[in-house]
C-alpha positions in Angstrom: -11.4 39.0 19.9 -13.7 36.5 18.2 -14.8 33.2 19.9 -12.6 31.4 17.3 -9.6 33.5 18.1 -10.2 33.0 21.8 -10.4 29.1 21.4 -7.2 29.1 19.3 -5.4 31.4 21.8 -6.6 29.2 24.7 -5.3 26.1 23.0 -2.0 27.4 22.1 -1.3 29.0 25.5 -2.2 25.6 27.3 0.6 23.9 25.4 3.0 26.8 25.8 2.4 26.9 29.6 3.1 23.2 29.8 6.4 23.8 28.0 7.2 26.8 30.2 6.6 24.7 33.3 9.0 22.1 32.3 11.6 24.7 31.3 11.3 26.4 34.6 11.9 23.1 36.4 15.1 22.5 34.5 16.3 26.1 35.0 15.8 25.6 38.8 17.4 22.1 38.9 20.7 22.8 37.1 22.0 19.3 37.8 19.7 18.0 35.0 21.7 17.1 32.0 19.3 14.9 30.0 15.6 15.4 29.1 14.0 12.1 28.1 11.0 12.6 25.8 8.6 9.7 24.8 5.1 9.6 23.4 2.9 7.7 20.9 2.9 8.4 17.2 1.9 12.0 16.3 1.9 13.3 19.9 4.2 16.1 19.0 7.7 14.8 20.1 9.6 16.8 17.4 7.9 20.1 18.0 8.1 19.7 21.9 11.9 19.1 21.6 12.4 22.2 19.5 10.1 24.2 21.8 11.9 23.2 25.0 15.2 24.0 23.4 13.9 27.5 22.6 12.4 28.1 26.0 15.6 26.9 27.8 17.6 29.3 25.8 15.5 32.3 26.2 15.1 31.7 29.9 18.7 30.9 30.8 20.8 30.7 27.8 20.8 26.9 28.2 21.9 25.4 24.8 20.2 22.1 23.8 21.4 19.1 21.7 18.6 16.9 20.4 19.4 13.1 20.0 17.2 10.5 18.5 17.3 7.0 20.0 16.6 5.8 16.5 20.2 6.4 15.6 21.1 3.7 18.1 19.4 1.0 16.0 21.4 -2.1 15.4 22.1 -2.9 11.8 19.0 -4.5 10.3 20.7 -7.9 10.0 21.0 -8.1 13.8 17.4 -7.0 14.6 14.9 -9.4 16.0 13.1 -11.4 13.1 14.3 -13.9 10.6 13.1 -12.2 7.4 13.2 -8.5 6.7 9.4 -8.4 6.8 9.6 -9.8 10.3 12.1 -7.4 11.7 10.8 -5.6 14.8 12.1 -2.1 14.9 9.9 -1.3 17.9 11.4 -4.0 20.2 13.9 -2.8 22.9 16.3 -5.4 21.5 16.5 -3.5 18.3 18.5 -0.8 20.1 22.2 -1.1 20.7 21.7 -0.8 24.5 25.4 -1.1 25.4 26.3 1.9 23.1 23.2 3.9 24.3 24.1 3.3 28.0 27.6 4.5 27.3 26.6 7.5 25.6 23.9 8.6 28.1 26.3 7.9 31.1 29.2 9.9 29.5 27.0 12.8 28.4 25.6 13.0 32.0 29.3 13.4 33.2 30.2 16.1 30.6 32.4 13.7 28.6 32.7 13.9 24.8 30.4 11.5 23.0 30.0 10.6 19.3 26.4 10.1 18.3 26.0 7.4 15.7 24.0 8.0 12.4 21.5 5.3 11.4 20.9 5.3 7.6 17.3 4.2 7.1 17.7 3.7 3.4 20.8 1.4 3.9 19.4 0.0 7.1 22.6 0.1 9.1 24.5 2.7 11.1 26.7 4.7 8.8 29.1 7.0 10.5 28.8 9.8 13.1 25.9 12.2 13.2 27.5 14.6 15.7 30.1 14.8 18.5 28.7 16.3 21.7 30.2 17.5 25.0 27.8 19.1 27.4 29.2 22.3 28.9 27.9 23.8 32.1 25.0 25.6 30.3 24.2 22.8 27.9 21.7 19.9 28.0 20.7 16.9 25.8 17.2 16.2 24.7 16.8 12.4 24.2 13.6 11.5 22.1 12.4 8.2 21.2 10.0 5.3 21.5 11.9 3.8 24.5 13.0 7.0 26.2 11.0 6.5 29.4 11.9 2.8 29.7 14.1 2.6 32.9 16.4 0.1 31.1 17.6 3.0 29.0 18.8 5.1 31.8 18.5 3.3 35.1 21.9 2.4 36.7 23.6 4.5 34.0 22.5 8.0 34.8 22.1 9.5 38.3 18.5 10.2 38.9 19.0 13.9 39.7 20.5 14.4 36.2 17.4 13.4 34.2 14.0 15.0 33.5 11.4 12.7 31.9 8.5 13.9 29.8 5.6 11.9 28.4 3.4 13.2 25.6 0.0 12.1 24.4 -2.8 13.5 22.3 -6.3 12.8 23.2 -9.7 14.7 23.4 -10.6 14.5 27.1 -14.3 14.4 26.0 -13.9 11.4 23.6 -11.1 9.4 25.1 -10.1 7.5 21.8 -7.3 7.4 19.5 -9.0 9.2 16.5 -7.2 12.4 17.3 -3.7 11.0 16.7 -4.9 8.9 13.8 -6.2 12.0 12.1 -2.9 13.8 12.7 -1.0 10.9 11.1 -3.3 10.6 8.2 -2.7 14.1 7.2 1.0 14.1 8.1 1.6 10.9 6.1 0.2 12.4 3.1 1.9 15.8 3.5 5.4 14.6 4.3 5.7 10.9 3.4 3.6 10.7 0.3 1.5 7.9 1.8 -2.1 7.1 1.0 -4.9 6.4 3.5 -4.7 2.7 2.9 -1.0 2.6 4.0 -1.7 4.7 7.0 -4.6 2.3 8.0 -2.3 -0.7 7.3 0.5 0.5 9.6 -1.8 1.9 12.4 -2.7 -1.4 14.0 1.0 -2.3 14.4 1.9 1.1 15.6 -0.9 1.0 18.3 0.3 -2.5 19.4 3.8 -1.3 19.7 2.7 1.8 21.8 0.7 -0.4 24.2 3.6 -2.6 24.7 6.6 0.0 24.7 5.3 3.3 25.5 2.3 3.5 27.9 3.6 1.0 30.5 6.3 3.6 31.3 4.1 6.7 31.1 3.9 6.8 34.9 7.6 7.2 35.1 7.4 10.7 33.6 8.0 13.8 35.8 5.8 15.7 33.5 2.9 14.6 31.3 1.5 16.8 28.5 -1.7 16.3 26.5 -0.8 18.1 23.2 -4.4 17.9 21.8 -5.5 21.4 20.6 -9.2 21.9 21.1 -9.5 23.5 17.5 -7.3 21.1 15.6 -10.1 18.8 14.4 -11.7 21.9 12.7 -8.4 22.5 10.8 -7.7 18.9 9.9 -11.2 17.8 9.0 -11.3 18.7 5.3 -7.9 17.1 4.7 -8.8 14.0 6.5 -12.3 13.5 4.9 -10.6 13.9 1.4 -8.2 11.2 2.3 -10.9 8.9 3.7 -12.6 9.1 0.3 -9.8 6.8 -0.9 -11.2 4.0 1.2 -14.3 2.7 -0.7 -16.8 0.0 0.3 -14.6 -2.8 -1.1 -11.6 -1.7 1.1 -10.8 -3.9 4.1 -10.6 -0.6 6.1 -14.0 0.7 5.1 -15.7 0.2 8.4 -12.7 1.9 10.3 -12.8 4.7 7.9 -16.6 5.1 8.6 -15.8 5.3 12.3 -13.4 8.0 11.7 -15.8 9.9 9.5 -18.4 9.6 12.3 -16.0 11.2 14.8 -15.2 14.0 12.3 -18.9 14.6 11.6 -19.3 15.6 15.2 -17.1 18.6 14.3 -19.4 21.0 12.3 -16.8 23.9 12.1 -14.0 24.0 9.5 -11.1 26.4 9.9 -8.6 27.3 7.3 -4.9 26.4 7.9 -3.9 30.0 7.8 -5.3 30.6 11.2 -2.9 28.2 12.7 0.1 30.2 14.3 3.4 29.6 12.6 5.0 28.3 15.7 2.0 26.0 16.5 2.7 22.4 17.3 -0.1 21.6 14.6 2.4 22.8 12.0 4.3 19.5 12.5 1.3 17.8 10.8 0.0 20.4 8.1 3.4 22.1 7.3 
């Protein structure tokens, strides 16, 4: 096995071992009905929810239902903020807490629950996404910005019925947010048709929201997982550098783009995307 192959194998196994540990905990504690997953932008919440679902079924035939807290948004007219531009989708008050509390409480008791559907194009709840009743060998995965905020579950779900997971992505050697920004830069272009300018524009607000709504509750987690893969910068580098070329010297984000470029320049190796395993968390960003 080559050094590159060993590095990839080590990174992928590190993440899988974290998922395996969480799944084993849930299998051993069958009172758990809800897995609450929170993490900052591009920390890998979507893949982690799917991976845990897969592991739980393989280990103990536990079937999972994934629920997004985003579907519990209030209609946009009732969100905090006077004008549409001022609407704060990240505030806890943007969530219909009464409905969410009722749903989580009833799910934990095995009652039938209608999960709403929030239509982001129409900016209001529009019908029912799904109807769920957790059987003996079923569990719900609740994913969202506020998932670890005690106001979401405390006093509504018995403590022994929840497992809380916090995700982050950071290079332990660098301790900055460039890793997640690079993931988002590439993801936004690949899946949201967004240019680098838009990603930079939104990033400051994203970071501010995370510092206010996510990180303060990270200590509440039963499990914390760093989803950074040691080889990912080598894969994302050529894509990110091409996107950063869109930010010229006249752009208000030029200095920030230079800082990201400097981080990328420290990585001298470039790896093709076809070396990334098909089931890797990195596929969430590169496709």
